[in-house]
FIKE-147775 format. One record per residue (C-alpha): residue in three letters; x, y, z. Coordinates in steps of 0.05 Angstrom, whole numbers, plus 5000, padded with zeros to 4 digits. Layout:
ALAXYZ
...
This chain:
MET529042104765
ALA533241674717
MET530642074658
GLU532742734690
GLN539642464705
LEU540342234633
LEU538342924608
LEU543243234657
ALA548942804631
LYS547242984559
CYS546943734575
GLN553543694612
ASP556743374551
ILE554343954508
LEU556644484557
ASN563344164570
ALA565244094497
PRO572544284485
SER573645024471
LEU576644864403
GLN570144574378
PRO564945034346
ILE560245354396
PRO553145094388
ASN547645544364
PRO546146074418
ILE538645924414
PHE540145194425
LEU544445364485
HIS539045814513
HIS534145224513
ILE539344764544
LEU540445264601
SER532945344611
LEU532244594615
LEU537744544667
SER534545104707
ASP527944724709
ILE531344084730
ALA534944444787
THR528444764810
ASN524444114811
LEU530043664835
PRO534244034887
SER538743424895
LEU541543564825
SER542444314835
HIS549744264856
PRO552343864795
ILE548244314750
PHE551044934782
THR558244674775
ALA557244494702
ILE554145174684
LEU559445554724
SER564945204685
PHE561345344620
SER560346084636
LEU567946184643
ASN569145974571
PRO571846594536
ASN569046364469
ASN561846444492
SER557747014464
ALA555647564513
ARG548347354508
THR550046624524
THR554346814583
THR548747244609
ASP543746674603
ALA548546224642
LEU549546754696
SER541946834703
VAL541146094716
LEU547046074765
ILE544246644806
SER537346344807
ILE540145684833
ALA544546034885
GLU538546434910
ARG534845794925
ASP541045454956
ARG545045924999
VAL550945435003
LEU552645624931
THR552746374945
PRO560346414958
ALA561646144888
ILE557546714859
ALA561347214902
GLN567946914878
HIS566746934803
GLY560947424796
GLU564848064800
GLY569747874744
LEU564147614699
PHE560048244713
LEU565748714694
SER567548324632
LEU560448354607
CYS559949104621
PHE564749234563
ARG561248784513
PRO557849144454
CYS551048794464
VAL546049314490
SER541148804518
VAL546748494561
ARG548649164592
HIS541249294605
TRP540548614640
LEU546748744682
LEU543849394708
LEU537249054725
ASN540648494763
ALA546848824792
GLY544548734863
ARG544447974856
PHE552047914844
GLY554448134913
ILE559248644882
ARG562849174924
PRO558549804928
SER564450254911
LEU565549874846
LEU558149894830
LEU557950644841
THR563550744789
VAL560250274739
PHE553350594746
LEU556151294738
GLY559751064675
PHE553450764646
THR549651424654
LYS553751654593
ASP552151034552
PRO550051194480
TYR543550794488
PRO537951164525
TYR534950554560
VAL541750384589
ARG542551104614
ARG535751074646
GLU537050414682
ALA543850654704
LEU540751264738
VAL535450834771
ALA540850344794
LEU544750924824
VAL538651134863
GLY537550424885
LEU544650364908
SER543550954955
LYS538550534993
SER543149945005
ILE549350325029
VAL551050915073
VAL554751435033
HIS559251845080
ASP562952235026
ARG558652845010
SER562552964945
VAL559952294919
ILE552752504934
VAL553953174900
ALA556852824839
CYS550952354832
TYR545952924842
CYS549353354790
ARG549452784740
ALA542052684751
VAL540953434739
GLU544953394674
LEU540452834650
LEU534353274660
TYR536353574593
ASP537452904557
MET534552834488
GLU530452214506
ASP523952244545
CYS525151604584
VAL531851864610
ARG528852534631
CYS523252164668
SER528451754705
ALA532452374721
VAL526352724750
ARG525152124795
ALA532352134818
ASN531352854839
SER525352684881
TYR522152074911
LEU519751454873
GLU513551044890
GLU513750734960
ASN512150014972
SER516749765027
ASP512949125038
GLU514748854969
THR522348964964
TRP525248414920
PRO530547944946
GLY537648134929
ARG535948874924
LYS535348894849
PHE536349614830
VAL530349654784
GLU525550204769
GLY518449984779
SER512050034819
HIS514449554873
ILE521049874897
ARG522050414949
VAL527650874924
ALA530951454961
GLU533052024917
TRP539752374912
GLY536653054923
GLN534152854991
LEU540752515007
LEU544153164990
VAL539653545038
ALA540753025092
SER548253075086
THR548153835091
GLU549054245155
GLU542554455189
SER543355185170
SER543555005095
LYS538454435092
LYS532554875072
GLU536755225019
TRP538554554986
SER531454294993
ASP528854914958
ALA534054824904
SER531754114891
PHE524454334890
VAL525754904841
GLN529954434798
ILE523953974790
CYS519354564777
SER523654724717
MET521154074685
VAL513654184691
ARG513554514621
ASP517353944588
MET514953734519
SER513753014543
VAL507352854579
GLY510752304618
VAL516252784643
ARG511053284665
VAL507152754703
GLU513552514737
ALA515453234754
PHE508953344792
ASN509252664825
SER516252864849
LEU514253554874
GLY509453234923
LYS515052824954
VAL519453414975
GLY518353465050
MET521254155064
VAL519954775021
SER520055515037
GLU513255865037
LYS515756384987
ILE517455834937
LEU510755494947
LEU506956144936
GLN511056264873
THR508555604843
LEU501455884845
SER503156544809
LYS505656614738
LYS508157304756
VAL514857304791
LEU513857524864
PRO518458044895
SER520757534948
THR523757074895
LYS525657574840
GLU533157594855
LYS533856914888
LYS538356394855
TYR539955684874
PRO545455184856
GLY542954774798
GLN542054784723
PHE536955194684
THR538954994614
ALA544154524584
LYS549355084592
GLN546855544647
CYS549155274715
GLU545255744760
LEU537955634778
PRO533456254787
ALA527756174836
SER523156444781
CYS523455744750
ALA517955564800
ALA513456124775
GLY506455854761
ALA508555114763
PHE501954874792
VAL497955364749
HIS501055044687
GLY499854354715
LEU492454454731
GLU491354774662
ASP495254244623
GLU491653954562
PHE492853244586
HIS488652974643
GLU494352544669
VAL498453174683
ARG492553534715
GLY491152934759
SER498452884780
ALA498553634797
CYS492453544842
CYS495552964879
SER502253314890
LEU498653894924
ARG496253444981
PRO502753385022
LEU504954095005
ALA498454415027
ILE499654235100
LEU506454585100
SER503455285096
VAL496555575112
ASN497556135062
PHE499455645008
SER493455195022
GLY488755785018
GLU491456004950
ALA491655294925
LEU484355204943
ASN482555774896
LEU485655384839
MET482554724860
MET475555014856
ASP476455124781
VAL478854404773
LEU471954164798
ASN469354344728
ASP474653904694
ASP472353444637
SER475952854668
LEU472452464723
GLU479252234750
VAL481752944756
ARG475553184792
LEU476152604841
ASN483452784853
ALA481553504867
LEU476253294918
GLU481052804950
THR486153364956
MET480953804990
HIS479153225037
HIS486553155054
MET486953895069
ALA480653855113
THR483453255150
PHE489553665171
GLY485454285186
CYS488154675126
LEU481554755087
ARG479255485090
VAL472855505050
GLN470556195029
GLU463556415009
ALA465956524938
HIS467655784934
MET460955524954
HIS457255544888
MET462755164851
PHE463754654907
LEU456454514920
GLY455454374846
THR459253724857
LEU453653484903
VAL449053414843
ASP454253124795
THR452052544752
SER457652114781
SER456251774847
LEU463751774862
ILE464052524856
ARG457952634900
SER460652154953
SER467452504953
ALA464253194959
ARG460152965019
LYS466452705053
VAL469653385045
LEU463453735072
LYS463453295134
LEU470253575155
ALA469554295129
LYS469354875179
LEU464255395157
ASN465156065190
LYS458756405166
LEU451356225174
ALA450156375100
MET455355855080
PHE452355345127
LYS445355465098
LEU448055375027
SER451354715048
VAL444954445079
ASP440954665017
GLY446054324972
LEU445453675010
ILE437853705007
GLU438253814932
ASN442953214928
LEU437752794965
GLU431953034921
MET435652884856
TYR438952234878
PRO434651874931
GLN439451284929
ASP444551724966
GLU439951805026
ALA444251445078
ASP450551825060
VAL446852495055
PHE443852385124
SER450752225151
ALA453652865121
ILE447953295148
PHE448752995217
HIS456253115218
ILE456053835195
GLY450253975241
ARG454153705300
SER460354105280
HIS456354755275
GLY451454725333
LYS449855465336
PHE448255505261
THR444154855267
VAL439655145321
SER438755785281
ILE436455415219
VAL431854945258
LYS428355545288
GLU427055825218
VAL424455175188
SER420954855248
GLN414254925212
ASP416854455158
ILE418053915211
GLU411554015251
PRO405253615231
SER400353925183
SER393454195204
GLU390753495192
GLY395753205241
LYS399952865187
LEU407552855188
GLY410553025120
PHE417052625126
ASP416052315058
SER418952965033
ALA426552935026
LYS427253645054
SER423153495117
ALA427052855131
ALA433753215121
LEU431753795167
LEU429653285220
MET436452965215
LEU439653645223
ALA435453795285
ILE437253155322
SER444753285312
ALA444653915355
PRO444753595425
LEU451253245407
SER454653885386
HIS460754085426
GLU457854795426
GLN451954555470
TYR446554965435
ILE440954485450
CYS435954855494
SER432155145434
ILE430754475400
PRO423654265421
PRO423653565452
LYS417753335410
ILE422153375347
PHE426052785374
SER419552405382
TYR418052525308
ALA424852235290
VAL422951555318
ILE418251485258
LEU424351495213
LEU428651065259
GLY430450555205
ARG432451075153
ILE436251495203
SER440050895232
HIS442750725163
GLY445551425157
LEU448651405227
ALA451750705221
ASP458751005232
VAL456351385294
MET451550945333
ASP447550305324
LYS439950265320
ASN438750115393
THR443350675416
LEU439751155369
LEU432950965397
ASP435651075468
TYR438551745447
LEU432051995416
SER428051775477
ARG432752135524
CYS432652775482
SER425052775480
ARG424952795557
SER431353155577
MET435153785558
VAL441953545582
ILE445453015539
SER452652775541
ALA455552595473
SER460152075505
GLU453951665523
PHE452051555451
ILE457551715401
LYS462451155387
GLY469551305409
GLU467751915453
GLU470151925524
PRO468652475574
ASN474252885606
VAL479852565568
ASP486852855568
TYR490853065506
GLN494252395498
HIS487652025494
VAL485052535444
VAL491052395399
HIS489751645404
ASP482351735388
GLU484052175328
ALA489051655304
LYS483851105308
GLU478451535276
CYS483151715219
ALA484750975207
LYS477350795209
HIS475651355162
ILE480851115111
ILE478350395116
ALA471250635102
GLN473550985038
VAL477250395007
ASN471150124971
CYS471250754928
VAL477250484889
TRP473649854867
PRO470350184805
PHE477350394783
ILE479949684792
GLN474149414750
SER475449924696
GLY482949764695
CYS485450424723
MET490550074768
GLY495350664766
GLU490251114798
VAL488550574849
LEU495850504870
ARG496651264876
THR490351304920
LEU492450724964
ARG499451024970
THR496451684992
TRP492351345047
LYS498550965068
GLU502351615074
GLU496751915116
LEU497051315163
ALA504651395167
THR503852105194
ILE499751855254
THR503451775320
MET502751075348
ASP504351185422
SER499750635449
TYR498549915429
GLN491050035425
SER491450575373
SER497150235335
ASP493049595329
VAL487849965288
LEU493250285245
VAL496549605232
PHE489849325212
ALA488549915165
LEU495349825131
GLN494149085124
TYR487349215092
LEU490349705042
ARG495649185025
VAL490348655013
ILE486349104967
LYS492549284928
LEU494448554918
LEU487248364902
GLY486948914850
LYS493248664817
VAL490547954813
TRP483948224786
MET487648574730
HIS490347904706
PHE483447594697
MET478048114692
SER481248744663
ARG481248914590
ARG487949274599
LYS492348674586
LEU498549094575
TYR498449324647
SER496948634675
ASN503148374641
ARG507448864681
ILE504748784751
GLY509048184770
ASP509047434777
LEU501947194790
GLY503946624835
LEU508047084879
ILE502247584884
PHE497447014903
GLU502246784958
LYS502647484988
LEU495047574983
ASP493746905018
LYS498847075073
ASN495847765086
LEU488647505088
LEU490646955135
GLU493947465182
MET487847925178
ARG483247345197
TYR487347055254
THR491947585283
PHE486548105299
ILE481747945356
GLY475448325372
LEU472648375302
SER465048415297
LYS461147905256
GLU460148415200
GLU467648565198
GLU469347825198
LEU464347695142
HIS467648245100
ILE474447895107
MET471347215091
GLU468547495026
LEU475447735007
ILE478047035020
LEU472546734976
VAL473947194917
THR481347024924
CYS479746284921
ILE475546384858
LEU481046794825
ARG486046244842
LEU481545704814
SER480546104750
SER488046154741
GLY488445434715
GLU494145264764
ASP492644524773
SER497644434831
ARG493544894875
HIS486444694854
LYS485044194909
LEU487744644964
ALA483945254938
LEU477444854931
LYS478144585002
ASN479445285028
LEU473345534989
CYS468745015020
SER471445125090
THR470545875084
ILE463445815058
SER461745345115
HIS464245835167
LEU460946415131
GLU454146055133
PHE455045955208
LEU456246705218
HIS450246885174
ASN445746415215
GLU448046735280
GLY447347455257
SER442347905221
VAL446748065161
GLU444247795095
PRO449247455049
SER451247844987
ILE449347654916
PHE456347404905
VAL456046924964
ASN449146674945
GLU451246534873
LEU457646204896
LYS453845724942
LYS449245534885
SER455145414839
LEU459344974886
PRO457344314854
GLU458744594785
ILE465544854808
ASP467444164835
THR465343844769
SER469144354728
LEU475544224767
THR475143464770
GLY472143364701
PRO475743304635
SER475844054620
HIS476944704656
SER471345224648
PRO473745934661
PHE467046234641
LEU463745974705
PHE468946344748
GLN468346984707
LYS460846974717
LEU461646904792
LEU466947454795
LYS462347944759
ASN457647884819
PHE462948104867
THR463548824890
LEU467749104947
LYS462949345001
GLN464349915048
PHE468149675109
LEU464950035169
PHE469849895224
HIS466749995293
GLY470049545345
GLU476249595388
ILE481049065361
LYS487448785388
HIS493248555346
VAL496547895362
ASN503947995349
ALA510847835374
LEU517748125383
LEU523547655373
GLU530747835393
VAL537447495403
GLN542147875449
ASN549148055425
ASN548147755356
ASP549248115290
CYS553248055226
GLU559648185266
ASN558047795330
HIS556147075314
LEU553546515359
PRO558145905361
PHE556145205337
VAL559344535321
SER557644255253
GLY553043645256
LEU551143755329
PRO544944095357
VAL545744815381
GLY541445195431
ILE539545905413
PRO537046375468
PHE531246815445
ASN528147405482
ILE520747375464
ASN515247885475
LEU508147655459
TYR502248135455
ASN494847945462
THR496047195463
SER492446705508
CYS495746085537
GLU491145655494
GLU494445875429
ARG499245395395
LEU505445785376
TRP511245505336
LEU518345765325
ARG520245645252
MET527645595238
SER530545505168
VAL537245535133
ASN534245485063
LYS527445375032
ASP528244615030
TYR528844515105
ASN524544805161
GLN525044605233
PHE519244755281
VAL519744815356
PHE513344845398
ILE512745425448
ASP508345205506
LEU505545855536
LYS503045495598
LEU510345435621
PHE511346185622
GLY508346745663
GLY505247395643
CYS498147585622
ASN494547565556
SER496048285540
ILE503648195544
ARG508347615560
LYS515847685564
PHE520447085571
THR526946765548
PHE526446135507
VAL532345695487
ALA530645345422
PRO534744745397
PHE536744735323
TYR538744025304
LYS540944015231
THR547044465233
PRO550344475163
LYS557544295148
VAL559845005134
ASP564145515170
SER558245985180
PHE551046045163
THR544946495174
LEU538846205209
ARG532146525193
VAL527246505250
CYS519946705258
ILE514146585306
GLY507646305277
MET500846175307
GLU496945555287
CYS490245725255
PHE485245265289
TYR479345425243
GLU483145265180
ASP480744595152
VAL486744565106
CYS491744105142
LEU499144105125
LEU502843475105
ARG508143515159
ASP510742995208
PHE508742975281
ARG514143465301
GLY511044075267
PRO504444445262
LYS498644075230
ARG495144705204
GLU496945355170
LEU501045855209
ALA499646595214
TYR506246925228
LEU506647435285
CYS513147785270
LYS518147925216
GLU523447415200
LYS529447485246
GLU536547305221
VAL541046945270
TYR548446925251
MET552346295268
SER559746115263
MET563245445274
VAL567545385336
VAL574945415318
LYS579044895355
């Protein structure tokens, strides 16, 4: 401590040198400021004198722009950790910000745009500054200014429509900028940037990137327009973006197609025009407000002509892939458009790029999910060719589409069955998934199934010697088709001979693998036995999730749950892309699934619980993929851009903890899947070389393996290769971490054994969560307190799916350095496990000596099975907390005498 204080005194002497003395070397000052920042971080007790010294130094007019910027960066970082210092930033930040805006240093202006949200500047002033910077002579400043404008639209409510129009028009002007990066940013501003609301950075930095959700000026313009004109302006924005799909820059074209898929309202005539290079009569004379060239200020609808045709025929696979993805949300807007788009998509199935072909199939699957896939007989040859593709990912995606496809002709159904049989004959390793696809399409087309079974019954019957020929792939597939008929909603079962179901018992093991998402092995045996004796079968007795005589509301809930389960089962398909370093494609795929889940109505807690779990799972895989990129990917350039590793690890640990403890009703297989994700996270953390976390990660690793062994001993599931190798290597890991040297090769070897398995989600889970409210309290209505005295805060609390045995804690904090915990004894309150509602007055003891402050409150549940104990005193939880709600802000003001 004495050494740090000595360093502090020396640094203060340098910073407080009289203004008449020569200013030290800027590089030297940069290191001094960095040193002071580190001292303030590690010794919070010294943060106030350091802040005061640097603030005084930053006001020196003789400083260079770069040095003042470095000082400001340190000041803001300290103030973000200690909220008491925030008023000082608000007092001086605006003046310093404006003075630096007019400095000639380009890097300084760029930094100001990236960090504008951290200064607490008036939005009206920011709007003026950002608009001015869009005309900066340097392209990267113009780009960031436009992105900052878009970000500002998320943090304020703009009531003046003329301001929105001005910003939109400025973005349109920049579509014709000379620099590619500016045009890319302008396209984004006319559409919708990548969503990721769970990772918004503190202070609302207005930064373009893959972790910020940004609303676009085009959509704001539509929202501010009267109802009668909304569609007109939305069409104008759509056509304006279409004008950029032929840009000379590949990046601009990719962004243009990404943006087209984000426009939520488009006229059918405009959509159809994008699929035809020839101008259609319905759009020939139509013009919209906009900009067609740098000088022409009227936008003809013909700008949209053939936009998607050009995109799908582009010479760069990135553009073709983006065009495929953008068709997904647009296809569900119009049946006619989806039908025409499907004709184009069939040609894309022959694309040279694996990624583009996968995108095309995923688009078809999206169309089928929403009932927009209208497959024609002319499409069958091209589509069924994907079933025998050399790529297992392509074959799997094609089967997923076929499961949901509606085939309106017997000939098309026969071709589909033959295609699946050919798939099975060429690739026997696909048997389980092929059986599943055959069962699903057979069940969806009962009449066609019975017709085919009648024709091929001799292939299923024993030979003249009395032998059953089920070693043949075709015979086994036809048998699977036959047993699907009784579960068809069309009820065409009387013509299926009962003895066929007796034959199926011979293949019970193979069939049960294919029907793992429909029924378990015991249920399948019961089903086959019943069918061999009876002609009347109820699907609700055997198929998971089916209930007889349900009303429409229950049907919606079932569909919501099935959609969520279907998405969860697909997630393992992105793992090969993560391993190969294609994180951009992974993020796009995960975002698409997230958008699909967002479209589902969550009217009941039961269906919403599954959706919450699905979203949590997608979030975990995304974070795991980002961490994986740091250690295992060859694409180091990308891994350097995906964010702070420590922050990503924290989010990953938090999400995995919540998945493990806040969802009840998970089966052993589902719990084992989550445990493996925890194990691979521990190994990745150990391989990071972060010494401060090694002991905690190692203890968590041993605890998880112990619990995982217990689950394996209780169930019939065999541990994976990764788990077996990890158990063998535990002594070596311990030696590596406690010995004289760190060995990353051991961890890399273990990680190469890990692969993300398919998550087959079967059970009915319940989400343990909470709702926390304080009545009549917001930023304008504060609760009173007396500085230095305890204050009682009344909370209205709703708890869902919690038993009275759970140990819940209310965490209250003013800053990161001080947390106060209050125990909530559920035995003192009424209610049942499914829902408890009560009022709880929590005392907060350490009220600060300020006029007002914001208290951040959250409810956490103690994790009993975590062997990692926390070093807290007797007044707080002894183990890790899984938080049940979002952090709630409580506004407090001191009582005025």
